C-alpha positions, 0 to 999 in steps of 0.5 A: 490505529484508527479505532484508538484515535477516534471516539465513535464508530461512525467517525472511525469508518469515515476516516478508514474509507477516506484513507482507503479512498486516498490510497486507491483513487488518489495515488492510483489514478490521479497522482500516477497519471499526473507523474506520468504526464509530468515525465517523471522517471519511471523508476520514481513512479514504480517506487511510489507504486511499490510503497502503496500497500493497496497497489502492492497487494494487487500486484502480489495477488496477480503475481501469485497467479501469473508469475511473469506478471504479463497482465500489468504490462511493461511495469513487470519488467521493472518489478521482476528485474528488481526483485524476481517473483519470490523476492517480490512476494517476500517483499510484499509479505514483509512490507505489509506485515511490517507496516501492519505491525507498526500501525498496531503498535502505534495504535496500542500506545494511543489506546493504552494512553486513553484507556479508562480502566 
């Protein structure tokens, strides 16, 4: 999607790094810390974490090696009570695959409109 929207590789690399930094740093550290400080209900915070593709991938990777998610602490109770291990891994795969497919299709539409051939 990014490569079909920008004109040069340098801009595409800059935009992709900015989006990655936004997903990792802002949503991971700043936003979640702010939400915890503001006493937002933990269900809302966990929902935001489960919608962030970077965090979702991290938790799923941990889940492959530690099915009870003891490494991530109390958040594991919310995730395992909501999904269970196999359903969580299925959700992760379907969500990331669906998100990738949506971005692929949107990128294809933009690319086909801008293609000169």
